Backbone as CSV, one residue per row, in Angstrom:
resi,resn,N_x,N_y,N_z,CA_x,CA_y,CA_z,C_x,C_y,C_z
1,UNK,17.526,16.034,37.884,17.579,16.924,36.714,17.113,18.321,37.126
2,UNK,17.961,19.345,36.878,17.579,20.702,37.263,16.554,21.259,36.277
3,UNK,15.999,22.439,36.610,14.915,23.013,35.812,15.362,23.290,34.384
4,UNK,16.603,23.777,34.206,17.090,24.111,32.865,17.227,22.849,32.006
5,UNK,17.783,21.802,32.597,17.943,20.541,31.867,16.589,19.924,31.550
6,UNK,15.661,20.022,32.499,14.321,19.479,32.268,13.623,20.229,31.143
7,UNK,13.778,21.554,31.116,13.177,22.355,30.054,13.762,21.985,28.693
8,UNK,15.081,21.787,28.646,15.735,21.411,27.394,15.237,20.046,26.920
9,UNK,15.104,19.111,27.834,14.625,17.772,27.496,13.194,17.837,26.967
10,UNK,12.350,18.652,27.593,10.958,18.778,27.176,10.859,19.359,25.772
11,UNK,11.692,20.359,25.464,11.686,20.961,24.138,12.093,19.930,23.089
12,UNK,13.143,19.165,23.381,13.589,18.150,22.437,12.535,17.077,22.218
13,UNK,11.838,16.732,23.299,10.823,15.682,23.228,9.669,16.102,22.336
14,UNK,9.331,17.396,22.373,8.179,17.890,21.616,8.559,18.419,20.234
15,UNK,9.843,18.490,19.965,10.290,19.011,18.675,9.913,18.056,17.559
16,UNK,9.421,18.607,16.460,9.070,17.787,15.303,10.327,17.225,14.655
17,UNK,10.210,16.020,14.108,11.338,15.436,13.401,11.664,16.258,12.165
18,UNK,12.950,16.405,11.906,13.372,17.100,10.694,13.268,16.149,9.508
19,UNK,13.372,16.709,8.298,13.334,15.879,7.098,14.473,14.868,7.108
20,UNK,15.651,15.299,7.592,16.792,14.402,7.662,16.563,13.250,8.626
21,UNK,15.899,13.533,9.746,15.622,12.480,10.726,14.602,11.482,10.194
22,UNK,13.584,11.980,9.501,12.607,11.076,8.885,13.301,10.191,7.857
23,UNK,14.141,10.818,7.040,14.886,10.082,6.019,15.750,9.001,6.667
24,UNK,16.443,9.354,7.744,17.320,8.398,8.415,16.534,7.233,9.004
25,UNK,15.387,7.534,9.598,14.561,6.475,10.185,14.080,5.502,9.116
26,UNK,13.654,6.037,7.976,13.168,5.173,6.899,14.314,4.422,6.225
27,UNK,15.484,5.047,6.159,16.620,4.344,5.576,17.016,3.151,6.438
28,UNK,16.941,3.320,7.755,17.237,2.205,8.649,16.223,1.077,8.457
29,UNK,14.951,1.451,8.281,13.939,0.434,7.998,14.261,-0.282,6.694
30,UNK,14.696,0.493,5.691,15.051,-0.110,4.412,16.216,-1.073,4.538
31,UNK,17.202,-0.719,5.347,18.343,-1.615,5.550,17.908,-2.915,6.219
32,UNK,16.951,-2.807,7.147,16.427,-4.015,7.784,15.687,-4.893,6.771
33,UNK,14.948,-4.254,5.862,14.255,-5.014,4.822,15.247,-5.776,3.952
34,UNK,16.322,-5.126,3.593,17.306,-5.745,2.711,18.036,-6.907,3.392
35,UNK,18.067,-6.903,4.712,18.734,-7.979,5.450,17.832,-9.201,5.637
36,UNK,16.533,-9.051,5.419,15.617,-10.166,5.653,15.813,-11.259,4.605
37,UNK,15.604,-12.483,5.024,15.733,-13.596,4.087,14.581,-13.581,3.093
38,UNK,14.791,-14.237,1.968,13.750,-14.314,0.951,12.503,-15.010,1.499
39,UNK,12.699,-16.059,2.278,11.561,-16.788,2.844,10.752,-15.906,3.791
40,UNK,11.441,-15.146,4.653,10.739,-14.270,5.598,9.949,-13.196,4.864
41,UNK,10.578,-12.597,3.836,9.881,-11.589,3.045,8.646,-12.175,2.374
42,UNK,8.805,-13.364,1.799,7.718,-13.983,1.049,6.518,-14.273,1.937
43,UNK,6.746,-14.912,3.075,5.604,-15.285,3.917,4.934,-14.070,4.543
44,UNK,5.717,-13.037,4.849,5.118,-11.795,5.334,4.266,-11.154,4.244
45,UNK,4.755,-11.213,2.999,4.010,-10.639,1.880,2.739,-11.431,1.591
46,UNK,2.796,-12.761,1.707,1.587,-13.578,1.529,0.550,-13.210,2.588
47,UNK,1.008,-13.072,3.833,0.095,-12.672,4.909,-0.505,-11.300,4.625
48,UNK,0.298,-10.414,4.051,-0.193,-9.081,3.691,-1.295,-9.187,2.645
49,UNK,-1.078,-10.026,1.630,-2.084,-10.185,0.580,-3.415,-10.674,1.118
50,UNK,-3.362,-11.648,2.025,-4.616,-12.137,2.609,-5.248,-11.063,3.499
51,UNK,-4.412,-10.304,4.197,-4.932,-9.242,5.063,-5.688,-8.189,4.266
52,UNK,-5.241,-7.921,3.050,-5.926,-6.934,2.218,-7.326,-7.389,1.826
53,UNK,-7.621,-8.678,2.021,-9.000,-9.125,1.842,-9.953,-8.406,2.772
54,UNK,-9.420,-7.914,3.902,-10.257,-7.154,4.832,-10.790,-5.886,4.184
55,UNK,-10.001,-5.292,3.300,-10.474,-4.096,2.593,-11.653,-4.426,1.695
56,UNK,-11.581,-5.569,0.992,-12.694,-5.988,0.143,-13.932,-6.268,0.982
57,UNK,-13.772,-6.953,2.096,-14.915,-7.267,2.954,-15.560,-5.991,3.483
58,UNK,-14.734,-5.105,4.067,-15.282,-3.898,4.690,-15.941,-2.988,3.664
59,UNK,-15.293,-2.804,2.525,-15.877,-1.932,1.512,-17.124,-2.564,0.905
60,UNK,-17.077,-3.887,0.677,-18.243,-4.573,0.150,-19.432,-4.503,1.091
61,UNK,-19.171,-4.631,2.387,-20.249,-4.535,3.377,-20.914,-3.160,3.342
62,UNK,-20.090,-2.121,3.252,-20.649,-0.771,3.211,-21.423,-0.527,1.918
63,UNK,-20.889,-0.995,0.800,-21.597,-0.859,-0.475,-22.925,-1.620,-0.435
64,UNK,-22.892,-2.791,0.180,-24.078,-3.639,0.245,-25.128,-3.084,1.198
65,UNK,-24.687,-2.456,2.276,-25.616,-2.030,3.317,-26.170,-0.635,3.163
66,UNK,-25.592,0.163,2.278,-26.045,1.545,2.101,-26.780,1.661,0.772
67,UNK,-27.920,2.301,0.814,-28.694,2.495,-0.417,-27.874,3.285,-1.428
68,UNK,-28.108,3.016,-2.708,-27.331,3.673,-3.757,-27.658,5.162,-3.817
69,UNK,-26.678,5.967,-3.458,-26.802,7.429,-3.476,-25.515,8.010,-4.037
70,UNK,-25.512,9.304,-4.262,-24.315,9.956,-4.803,-23.164,9.951,-3.804
71,UNK,-23.479,9.875,-2.498,-22.437,9.945,-1.478,-22.022,8.569,-0.955
72,UNK,-22.640,7.503,-1.429,-22.284,6.178,-0.921,-20.801,5.841,-1.116
73,UNK,-20.192,6.148,-2.277,-18.764,5.838,-2.427,-17.863,6.548,-1.418
74,UNK,-18.271,7.753,-1.001,-17.460,8.472,-0.019,-17.441,7.743,1.320
75,UNK,-18.557,7.108,1.660,-18.637,6.366,2.925,-17.997,4.991,2.782
76,UNK,-18.330,4.283,1.718,-17.809,2.924,1.552,-16.290,2.904,1.378
77,UNK,-15.726,4.013,0.918,-14.277,4.066,0.729,-13.512,3.962,2.041
78,UNK,-14.171,4.271,3.159,-13.516,4.087,4.448,-13.221,2.607,4.699
79,UNK,-14.028,1.732,4.127,-13.764,0.306,4.282,-12.446,-0.110,3.667
80,UNK,-12.019,0.594,2.631,-10.760,0.291,1.953,-9.579,0.399,2.907
81,UNK,-9.714,1.289,3.903,-8.607,1.529,4.830,-8.376,0.360,5.781
82,UNK,-9.381,-0.491,5.976,-9.296,-1.526,7.007,-8.100,-2.443,6.801
83,UNK,-7.920,-2.937,5.586,-6.812,-3.837,5.326,-5.465,-3.166,5.499
84,UNK,-5.342,-1.895,5.094,-4.074,-1.182,5.204,-3.719,-0.922,6.669
85,UNK,-4.724,-0.595,7.478,-4.462,-0.404,8.906,-3.962,-1.697,9.524
86,UNK,-4.623,-2.811,9.190,-4.244,-4.103,9.754,-2.832,-4.514,9.338
87,UNK,-2.489,-4.324,8.076,-1.163,-4.766,7.624,-0.059,-3.869,8.164
88,UNK,-0.364,-2.565,8.303,0.660,-1.660,8.815,0.914,-1.922,10.297
89,UNK,-0.134,-2.129,11.070,0.045,-2.422,12.489,0.705,-3.780,12.685
90,UNK,0.446,-4.700,11.760,1.060,-6.019,11.833,2.435,-6.083,11.201
91,UNK,2.902,-4.969,10.628,4.235,-4.871,10.021,4.440,-5.917,8.938
92,UNK,3.451,-6.041,8.063,3.545,-6.984,6.953,4.112,-6.287,5.723
93,UNK,4.682,-7.070,4.829,5.367,-6.529,3.651,4.367,-6.191,2.542
94,UNK,4.306,-4.925,2.174,3.404,-4.441,1.130,4.200,-3.841,-0.009
95,UNK,3.912,-4.281,-1.229,4.555,-3.660,-2.390,4.070,-2.215,-2.503
96,UNK,4.972,-1.310,-2.758,4.806,0.152,-2.744,4.779,0.710,-1.333
97,UNK,4.781,-0.142,-0.319,4.799,0.326,1.054,6.193,0.200,1.630
98,UNK,6.382,-0.842,2.444,7.686,-1.051,3.054,8.792,-1.217,2.018
99,UNK,8.463,-1.780,0.864,9.499,-2.047,-0.130,10.133,-0.776,-0.677
100,UNK,9.400,0.330,-0.695,9.987,1.565,-1.221,11.084,2.102,-0.316
101,UNK,10.982,1.816,0.987,12.045,2.271,1.883,13.363,1.565,1.573
102,UNK,13.278,0.398,0.928,14.505,-0.322,0.569,15.335,0.431,-0.469
103,UNK,14.721,1.376,-1.160,15.468,2.186,-2.129,16.451,3.139,-1.455
104,UNK,16.118,3.576,-0.255,16.930,4.610,0.381,18.364,4.162,0.642
105,UNK,18.602,2.921,1.087,20.002,2.502,1.225,20.761,2.540,-0.092
106,UNK,20.069,2.227,-1.199,20.748,2.286,-2.498,21.095,3.723,-2.863
107,UNK,20.168,4.653,-2.632,20.468,6.057,-2.906,21.638,6.539,-2.045
108,UNK,21.788,5.912,-0.870,22.839,6.323,0.063,24.210,5.817,-0.364
109,UNK,24.301,4.534,-0.815,25.630,4.005,-1.122,25.895,3.782,-2.617
110,UNK,24.820,3.757,-3.446,24.938,3.641,-4.906,25.728,2.394,-5.341
111,UNK,25.575,1.298,-4.625,26.277,0.073,-4.999,25.361,-0.828,-5.806
112,UNK,25.927,-1.480,-6.827,25.134,-2.375,-7.666,24.571,-3.536,-6.867
113,UNK,25.309,-4.014,-5.882,24.830,-5.130,-5.059,23.602,-4.740,-4.246
114,UNK,23.559,-3.480,-3.815,22.390,-3.003,-3.071,21.174,-2.930,-3.979
115,UNK,21.372,-2.452,-5.211,20.260,-2.380,-6.159,19.731,-3.777,-6.475
116,UNK,20.628,-4.742,-6.629,20.198,-6.120,-6.865,19.358,-6.633,-5.706
117,UNK,19.771,-6.290,-4.500,19.022,-6.708,-3.318,17.659,-6.033,-3.264
118,UNK,17.599,-4.753,-3.666,16.322,-4.034,-3.727,15.366,-4.740,-4.686
119,UNK,15.857,-5.110,-5.847,15.023,-5.802,-6.824,14.548,-7.153,-6.291
120,UNK,15.413,-7.846,-5.536,15.001,-9.107,-4.902,13.814,-8.874,-3.967
121,UNK,13.918,-7.844,-3.143,12.836,-7.534,-2.204,11.548,-7.224,-2.957
122,UNK,11.651,-6.400,-3.992,10.459,-6.026,-4.755,9.780,-7.239,-5.376
123,UNK,10.548,-8.089,-6.045,9.969,-9.240,-6.740,9.325,-10.203,-5.747
124,UNK,10.023,-10.487,-4.661,9.503,-11.434,-3.672,8.239,-10.896,-3.012
125,UNK,8.249,-9.625,-2.650,7.081,-9.052,-1.966,5.888,-8.959,-2.915
126,UNK,6.123,-8.551,-4.151,5.023,-8.481,-5.114,4.406,-9.863,-5.323
127,UNK,5.251,-10.868,-5.519,4.746,-12.225,-5.717,3.964,-12.698,-4.504
128,UNK,4.483,-12.432,-3.310,3.785,-12.839,-2.097,2.450,-12.139,-1.934
129,UNK,2.415,-10.833,-2.202,1.153,-10.082,-2.115,0.097,-10.656,-3.046
130,UNK,0.495,-10.962,-4.281,-0.455,-11.485,-5.263,-0.933,-12.886,-4.894
131,UNK,-0.034,-13.725,-4.426,-0.427,-15.078,-4.023,-1.361,-15.030,-2.827
132,UNK,-1.037,-14.205,-1.840,-1.907,-14.073,-0.677,-3.273,-13.530,-1.050
133,UNK,-3.290,-12.521,-1.933,-4.562,-11.975,-2.397,-5.369,-12.990,-3.163
134,UNK,-4.699,-13.803,-3.983,-5.387,-14.832,-4.760,-5.991,-15.897,-3.849
135,UNK,-5.272,-16.265,-2.791,-5.793,-17.257,-1.840,-7.073,-16.754,-1.179
136,UNK,-7.042,-15.489,-0.753,-8.246,-14.935,-0.133,-9.385,-14.856,-1.139
137,UNK,-9.090,-14.348,-2.325,-10.127,-14.179,-3.346,-10.752,-15.517,-3.722
138,UNK,-9.926,-16.544,-3.869,-10.436,-17.872,-4.199,-11.367,-18.387,-3.113
139,UNK,-10.945,-18.250,-1.860,-11.776,-18.728,-0.748,-13.084,-17.950,-0.659
140,UNK,-13.023,-16.639,-0.874,-14.229,-15.815,-0.781,-15.201,-16.103,-1.909
141,UNK,-14.659,-16.430,-3.093,-15.514,-16.616,-4.268,-16.074,-18.027,-4.383
142,UNK,-15.394,-19.015,-3.831,-15.780,-20.414,-4.074,-16.367,-21.127,-2.867
143,UNK,-16.451,-20.439,-1.742,-17.067,-21.050,-0.562,-18.342,-20.298,-0.213
144,UNK,-19.049,-20.815,0.780,-20.308,-20.178,1.209,-20.096,-19.287,2.431
145,UNK,-18.872,-18.826,2.633,-18.589,-17.980,3.798,-19.387,-16.681,3.763
146,UNK,-19.613,-16.147,2.556,-20.313,-14.873,2.423,-21.637,-15.072,1.708
147,UNK,-22.611,-14.293,2.106,-23.941,-14.351,1.505,-23.850,-14.037,0.010
148,UNK,-24.656,-14.717,-0.817,-24.600,-14.463,-2.269,-24.774,-13.001,-2.653
149,UNK,-25.652,-12.291,-1.935,-25.851,-10.880,-2.269,-24.612,-10.050,-1.941
150,UNK,-23.897,-10.434,-0.864,-22.668,-9.738,-0.526,-21.580,-10.063,-1.552
151,UNK,-21.542,-11.307,-1.991,-20.587,-11.662,-3.037,-20.883,-10.889,-4.323
152,UNK,-22.154,-10.564,-4.525,-22.512,-9.727,-5.672,-21.896,-8.341,-5.565
153,UNK,-21.853,-7.796,-4.347,-21.205,-6.491,-4.135,-19.705,-6.588,-4.382
154,UNK,-19.110,-7.709,-3.949,-17.689,-7.919,-4.218,-17.437,-7.958,-5.732
155,UNK,-18.309,-8.646,-6.451,-18.150,-8.760,-7.909,-18.294,-7.402,-8.589
156,UNK,-19.200,-6.560,-8.094,-19.343,-5.206,-8.653,-18.049,-4.415,-8.482
157,UNK,-17.436,-4.542,-7.294,-16.160,-3.861,-7.058,-15.086,-4.392,-8.000
158,UNK,-15.101,-5.701,-8.241,-14.116,-6.298,-9.145,-14.277,-5.767,-10.560
159,UNK,-15.510,-5.715,-11.032,-15.747,-5.215,-12.394,-15.313,-3.765,-12.524
160,UNK,-15.563,-2.977,-11.496,-15.166,-1.576,-11.543,-13.642,-1.443,-11.542
161,UNK,-12.957,-2.334,-10.844,-11.499,-2.285,-10.759,-10.839,-2.403,-12.123
162,UNK,-11.417,-3.205,-13.009,-10.805,-3.434,-14.331,-11.531,-2.666,-15.438
163,UNK,-12.222,-1.604,-15.078,-13.044,-0.898,-16.061,-12.312,0.232,-16.783
164,UNK,-11.067,0.497,-16.396,-10.349,1.639,-16.977,-9.518,1.223,-18.194
165,UNK,-9.215,2.183,-19.042,-8.285,1.934,-20.142,-6.870,1.791,-19.588
166,UNK,-5.956,1.287,-20.398,-4.561,1.111,-19.970,-3.977,2.440,-19.491
167,UNK,-4.184,3.490,-20.281,-3.601,4.791,-19.936,-4.171,5.335,-18.644
168,UNK,-5.496,5.262,-18.508,-6.136,5.772,-17.291,-5.696,4.978,-16.071
169,UNK,-5.632,3.641,-16.200,-5.192,2.807,-15.084,-3.754,3.130,-14.693
170,UNK,-2.904,3.411,-15.689,-1.517,3.764,-15.397,-1.437,5.075,-14.620
171,UNK,-2.148,6.090,-15.095,-2.102,7.397,-14.426,-2.667,7.298,-13.014
172,UNK,-3.773,6.576,-12.859,-4.330,6.365,-11.525,-3.331,5.617,-10.638
173,UNK,-2.588,4.691,-11.233,-1.580,3.961,-10.492,-0.432,4.839,-10.038
174,UNK,-0.042,5.806,-10.874,1.015,6.748,-10.493,0.597,7.517,-9.247
175,UNK,-0.606,8.054,-9.268,-1.083,8.814,-8.107,-1.285,7.902,-6.899
176,UNK,-1.762,6.668,-7.134,-1.933,5.728,-6.029,-0.605,5.374,-5.381
177,UNK,0.436,5.124,-6.195,1.760,4.840,-5.654,2.327,6.022,-4.899
178,UNK,2.077,7.214,-5.406,2.531,8.428,-4.723,1.878,8.565,-3.347
179,UNK,0.571,8.313,-3.261,-0.122,8.445,-1.987,0.384,7.439,-0.958
180,UNK,0.580,6.181,-1.377,1.052,5.180,-0.432,2.476,5.500,0.018
181,UNK,3.332,5.948,-0.906,4.684,6.344,-0.527,4.660,7.527,0.432
182,UNK,3.773,8.479,0.191,3.644,9.607,1.107,3.213,9.141,2.482
183,UNK,2.278,8.188,2.531,1.813,7.649,3.811,2.971,7.024,4.585
184,UNK,3.792,6.232,3.895,4.939,5.603,4.548,5.914,6.660,5.055
185,UNK,6.086,7.740,4.276,7.008,8.801,4.677,6.524,9.528,5.930
186,UNK,5.225,9.532,6.143,4.670,10.223,7.310,4.746,9.394,8.584
187,UNK,4.955,8.088,8.466,4.874,7.204,9.616,5.839,7.538,10.755
188,UNK,7.126,7.847,10.487,8.024,8.118,11.616,7.577,9.283,12.495
189,UNK,6.929,10.267,11.914,6.505,11.433,12.685,5.054,11.342,13.152
190,UNK,4.347,10.301,12.746,2.917,10.226,13.055,2.645,9.819,14.491
191,UNK,3.537,9.032,15.087,3.391,8.581,16.468,2.028,7.917,16.684
192,UNK,1.240,8.444,17.640,-0.044,7.833,17.969,-1.132,8.122,16.928
193,UNK,-0.823,8.950,15.943,-1.800,9.265,14.890,-1.643,8.362,13.677
194,UNK,-0.838,7.306,13.777,-0.559,6.455,12.629,-1.840,5.921,11.993
195,UNK,-2.759,5.444,12.826,-3.984,4.864,12.280,-4.762,5.913,11.491
196,UNK,-4.814,7.147,12.006,-5.561,8.196,11.326,-4.906,8.578,10.001
197,UNK,-3.576,8.604,9.987,-2.865,8.906,8.740,-3.171,7.836,7.697
198,UNK,-3.073,6.575,8.100,-3.355,5.472,7.178,-4.795,5.548,6.680
199,UNK,-5.726,5.767,7.611,-7.141,5.792,7.245,-7.444,6.922,6.267
200,UNK,-6.923,8.115,6.527,-7.231,9.264,5.674,-6.598,9.133,4.292
201,UNK,-5.343,8.671,4.248,-4.663,8.559,2.957,-5.317,7.485,2.098
202,UNK,-5.578,6.321,2.679,-6.172,5.239,1.889,-7.639,5.531,1.556
203,UNK,-8.328,6.274,2.418,-9.690,6.701,2.065,-9.633,7.611,0.845
204,UNK,-8.702,8.564,0.847,-8.575,9.471,-0.295,-8.247,8.691,-1.559
205,UNK,-7.398,7.668,-1.431,-7.035,6.847,-2.580,-8.268,6.157,-3.158
206,UNK,-9.072,5.558,-2.277,-10.258,4.825,-2.741,-11.350,5.762,-3.242
207,UNK,-11.599,6.841,-2.507,-12.685,7.753,-2.863,-12.440,8.441,-4.195
208,UNK,-11.177,8.680,-4.524,-10.841,9.313,-5.800,-10.607,8.283,-6.904
209,UNK,-10.867,7.007,-6.583,-10.761,5.899,-7.543,-9.356,5.755,-8.119
210,UNK,-8.360,6.002,-7.275,-6.996,5.683,-7.648,-6.767,4.190,-7.421
211,UNK,-5.631,3.669,-7.862,-5.462,2.218,-7.867,-4.194,1.792,-7.143
212,UNK,-4.267,0.591,-6.542,-3.115,-0.005,-5.876,-3.003,-1.457,-6.307
213,UNK,-1.802,-1.876,-6.692,-1.615,-3.174,-7.312,-2.016,-4.335,-6.409
214,UNK,-1.690,-4.272,-5.120,-1.989,-5.393,-4.234,-3.451,-5.413,-3.813
215,UNK,-3.964,-4.288,-3.327,-5.353,-4.240,-2.874,-6.318,-4.434,-4.030
216,UNK,-6.046,-3.781,-5.157,-6.924,-3.930,-6.307,-6.903,-5.322,-6.890
217,UNK,-5.771,-6.010,-6.768,-5.690,-7.378,-7.283,-6.587,-8.325,-6.498
218,UNK,-6.762,-8.073,-5.205,-7.692,-8.893,-4.425,-9.100,-8.773,-5.006
219,UNK,-9.519,-7.527,-5.283,-10.843,-7.304,-5.880,-10.948,-8.002,-7.230
220,UNK,-9.967,-7.761,-8.099,-10.018,-8.305,-9.452,-9.955,-9.829,-9.455
221,UNK,-9.148,-10.396,-8.569,-9.044,-11.854,-8.516,-10.331,-12.488,-8.000
222,UNK,-11.022,-11.790,-7.106,-12.344,-12.287,-6.714,-13.229,-12.352,-7.957
223,UNK,-13.146,-11.318,-8.786,-13.923,-11.315,-10.020,-13.551,-12.463,-10.937
224,UNK,-12.268,-12.790,-11.022,-11.829,-13.905,-11.861,-12.399,-15.222,-11.350
225,UNK,-12.270,-15.474,-10.050,-12.722,-16.740,-9.479,-14.246,-16.868,-9.459
226,UNK,-14.937,-15.712,-9.467,-16.404,-15.757,-9.471,-16.976,-15.670,-10.882
227,UNK,-16.122,-15.474,-11.882,-16.570,-15.392,-13.263,-17.000,-14.013,-13.714
228,UNK,-16.821,-12.998,-12.861,-17.245,-11.641,-13.215,-16.201,-10.898,-14.040
229,UNK,-14.950,-11.344,-13.980,-13.845,-10.667,-14.662,-13.016,-11.728,-15.378
230,UNK,-12.558,-11.431,-16.585,-11.706,-12.368,-17.315,-10.248,-12.154,-16.930
231,UNK,-9.421,-13.211,-16.947,-7.993,-13.049,-16.664,-7.320,-12.049,-17.602
232,UNK,-7.745,-12.029,-18.875,-7.160,-11.097,-19.824,-7.427,-9.648,-19.456
233,UNK,-8.642,-9.374,-19.007,-8.978,-8.011,-18.593,-8.156,-7.601,-17.382
234,UNK,-7.967,-8.526,-16.443,-7.157,-8.229,-15.263,-5.716,-7.903,-15.663
235,UNK,-5.155,-8.717,-16.555,-3.758,-8.532,-16.948,-3.531,-7.232,-17.713
236,UNK,-4.409,-6.938,-18.666,-4.174,-5.809,-19.569,-4.761,-4.489,-19.081
237,UNK,-5.815,-4.548,-18.279,-6.503,-3.324,-17.864,-6.249,-2.973,-16.400
238,UNK,-5.542,-3.866,-15.697,-5.222,-3.549,-14.308,-3.784,-3.884,-13.950
239,UNK,-3.418,-5.166,-13.996,-2.124,-5.581,-13.451,-0.951,-4.816,-14.058
240,UNK,-0.797,-4.860,-15.367,0.367,-4.238,-15.993,0.378,-2.722,-15.830
241,UNK,-0.710,-2.001,-16.181,-0.648,-0.536,-16.053,-0.532,-0.055,-14.611
242,UNK,-1.214,-0.735,-13.694,-1.173,-0.282,-12.296,0.178,-0.594,-11.664
243,UNK,0.760,-1.755,-11.997,2.094,-2.070,-11.481,3.102,-1.023,-11.942
244,UNK,3.072,-0.684,-13.223,3.979,0.339,-13.739,3.707,1.701,-13.092
245,UNK,2.423,2.030,-12.932,2.065,3.319,-12.354,2.440,3.429,-10.891
246,UNK,2.109,2.406,-10.094,2.460,2.427,-8.671,3.960,2.549,-8.471
247,UNK,4.721,1.772,-9.239,6.177,1.802,-9.100,6.723,3.168,-9.479
248,UNK,6.228,3.725,-10.578,6.673,5.051,-11.011,6.335,6.113,-9.968
249,UNK,5.104,6.120,-9.495,4.681,7.119,-8.521,5.453,7.029,-7.228
250,UNK,5.655,5.818,-6.737,6.373,5.649,-5.481,7.838,6.013,-5.590
251,UNK,8.476,5.564,-6.662,9.902,5.842,-6.832,10.150,7.330,-7.012
252,UNK,9.325,7.984,-7.820,9.495,9.422,-8.037,9.292,10.185,-6.738
253,UNK,8.277,9.778,-5.962,8.019,10.477,-4.696,9.198,10.316,-3.747
254,UNK,9.669,9.074,-3.586,10.762,8.828,-2.654,12.056,9.444,-3.154
255,UNK,12.362,9.220,-4.439,13.657,9.654,-4.964,13.727,11.159,-5.162
256,UNK,12.756,11.704,-5.894,12.850,13.100,-6.324,12.376,14.089,-5.272
257,UNK,11.318,13.749,-4.565,10.716,14.739,-3.680,11.189,14.645,-2.238
258,UNK,11.801,13.545,-1.857,12.213,13.406,-0.460,13.703,13.126,-0.305
259,UNK,14.220,12.151,-1.035,15.647,11.887,-0.892,16.477,13.080,-1.350
260,UNK,16.083,13.702,-2.457,16.893,14.790,-3.000,16.936,15.998,-2.069
261,UNK,15.833,16.259,-1.328,15.876,17.404,-0.436,16.882,17.177,0.686
262,UNK,17.002,15.923,1.147,17.965,15.608,2.199,19.384,15.583,1.633
263,UNK,19.520,14.972,0.441,20.842,14.904,-0.180,21.366,16.309,-0.493
264,UNK,20.477,17.205,-0.906,20.885,18.581,-1.217,21.339,19.302,0.035
265,UNK,20.635,19.075,1.166,21.033,19.708,2.424,22.413,19.234,2.874
266,UNK,22.733,17.963,2.585,23.987,17.381,3.057,25.151,17.575,2.088
267,UNK,24.836,18.150,0.911,25.908,18.303,-0.088,26.751,19.543,0.186
């Protein structure tokens, strides 16, 4: 390779991905998601739900180990990132995460069959995430794996998770879905900084007390199994408003703020 060709190759190698290239990379990921079998999606999503138990453990440990101060939530919120880092590196199916990329093929071809497939992915992944989270929460709440005082910290987190009104939980869910969708959008260009992107975004989500349907359900379900939270409170003050909010925030971010900029350039 001569000097001119080497220089050209080096420039291309260091050039930042364009919006169109990021969009294309995520659309390809979405097409792969849509091709996966229902069984594969489900078991990956169940594994994701159990993995998010790591966020409860890490955050609970920090809450338990640090004296109550005004800045303790800022530190303990870093624990929230642990489960998201693990699931992203393990390529597990997360509702509002990988599932949002499945929308891009539909925006590309606008076929009813593609939309039906997108809905299949969403339903299967959501169900798997919740079942996996419930399995972890049940084991954590009903066995002696964790010290009673640490389980008390888990229960405090659970009670706080369901402490918002329907409207507040919905709005927090919109912003939470937006942040997770933004994180996924950054992944193709993040390269070796992926862990830092995940850690910073999910820390911001936790520190600002925004909500995520899968991770928050692990906390709330621990509360249900330990008797700290009622099923009715979980359903009405967390599950329904946060699910609607996360979906709205993620879809609007992907559809309006990212797909449209690429579609407009190509029109």
